[in-house]
N, C-alpha and C positions, 0 to 999 in steps of 0.2 A: 524658570531656568531650564535651559536644554538639556536633555538626556545625554549622555557619553558614555562609549562602551567602557568597560573594566579594563586596565592593564593586566596583562597576563606577566606575572614575575616567575615561575617556574610551570613546568609540563613534565610528567613523565608517565611511562606506559607502567600501568598497575596490573594488568592481564589482558593476554590475547584470548580471546573467546571466541572464536572461527567466526561468528556472523558479526562481532563487535569486537572493538579494542576499548578497553577501559583505560582512562587516563586520570592521573591526579594532577589537578590544576589549581595553582594558587594564584590569585587575583585580587588587585587593590580595588577597593572601592573609590571611584572619580570625585565624590564629594567630599566624604569623611576619612579617606584615607586608609580605612579598616582594611586588614589583609585577611582572606579566609581561604580555605581549603574548599575544592570542590571536586565532585565526580563528573567527567565527561564521559559519554559513550559515543564513540566513533564508528560508524557504520557506513557501508555503501549505499546509494540511493535505493529506494523501494519502488515498486509499481503493483498496479493492480489495473484489471480492464473489466469492463462491463461488456460482455459480448452479447448482443442481439440477433436473433434469427428474422428472417423476414416476416415471419408472423408475429413479432413482438414478443417471443419469450427469452428471458434470459439465462443463459447458460451460467449454471452456479455449481461449485464444487461442494460437497460434503467431505470433511477428513478429521481426524483426531487431531488435537493438538496439545502439545505437553505440558505449556504454562498453564491452561486451566484443567487440564486432566479431561477434557471434554470432546465431544465431536460438535463441530459447528458447520454452519453454513455459509459459505463466502465466495466473493469471486475470485477467478484465478489471480494470480500474481506471486511475487516474490522479489528478490535481488536484481538490481541491475548489475551484471558484471561489469568488471573493469574495462573501459573504453566502448562499453555498449551504449546504444542511444536508449534512452527510455522507451520512447515509442515501439522500438524492435524488441527490447526485453518484454513490454507487455504483450505483443503479440507471440512472442515465444514461448511465453509461460501458457498463455491460453491454449497454442498448438500442444503443447506437453502436457498439460494438466485435463484437457478436455477431447482433442482431437478437433476441435471446430476452428474454422478460420473463415475470412472473406478475402474477396479479390481485392479490393480497396483497402489503404490503410485506414486504421484506428486514427481517432481526432482526441485532442487532448480536451478533458472535462475540467480538471484543475491540478493544482499542487498544493499540498500541505505539509506542515511541519508537525511530524507524529508527536512529539514530545521537547519543545524548546528549552524546557528549564535544564535538561541533562542530554540532550542527545541533538547532533548535529546535521543529520540526515533529511532528507524529504521524501514525499511518497507523491508520485505521480499517477493520476487516474486516468484514464482513456475510455473512450466508448467506440466500440467495433461492430458496426452495422452490417446486416445481411450475411451473418455467421450462419453456415453451416457444416455439418459433420464431414470431415474431410479424410480421416484417418483414425485408427486407435489412437489411444494415449501413450506417450513413452514415458513414462514414471522412473526416476531412480530407486534404490533399494530402500528408500526409508520412507517412501510416500504411499499412500494407500487412500486413493480419491474415488470417489461417486460423482459421477455426473448427473445433476440435477437441472431440468428445464421447467421453468416458472413463469407464467404469464406475468407480463410488467405489472399489470393492473392489479396483482395480487401481492407485490412488494410492500407496500405502506402498512398493509394489516401483519403482515409476518414481521415487518420491524417493531410495529406497536405491540404485537404477542411478545416478543422478546426471541424469536426465532433465529433474527440475523442480529448479533451483537457487536461482531468484530468493528472496532470504531474506524478502521480504514475502510472497511466495506461500508459502513454507514454513511462515511464522508464521500464515497464515490457515487452514493446514490443522492446524497444532498447536492452534490455538484449537478448531477444529471436531472433532478427534479427542477433546480433553480433554473436552469438553462431552458427547459421545456415551459416554464412558467415566465420567464422574465426576457429570455434572449430571443429575437426574431430572426432567423437565417435570410 
């Protein structure tokens, strides 16, 4: 039997939470006809970027995260602004958070759905080769970011040791290592 999308019967805004809009959605099961209420988080697309220097060091950021009340080690990234190309958003985030950039554009590593159970957005992961320090950071008033350069060959051990735990960052590294292993340029 073929899968079918569920019919949306009602959709109403429950809360505007700045980076998310929460919706109450009533949907009808396509096979049983059962009707249920679901919560959907609507968000802009997300982006992260894996900046690599010419000597194969990953430009990472260490910052405090409110959700886990912890300091994390991550890749630069953030929200894609309305009307902005995800590629340009990734390069912008890298410049703002680290001051690093390259002459050539970044390339797409892959796209993932952070949590399709209740979120409708995607996260675009990019690789930016030959990055170098171009200028100082341009942080907003609520950012406090330390730039950390790590040799790429140390990344797997740091992931396995639990030093890098952000799922979207892990996904970007997953895409990177898959491409290095299986995709021949």
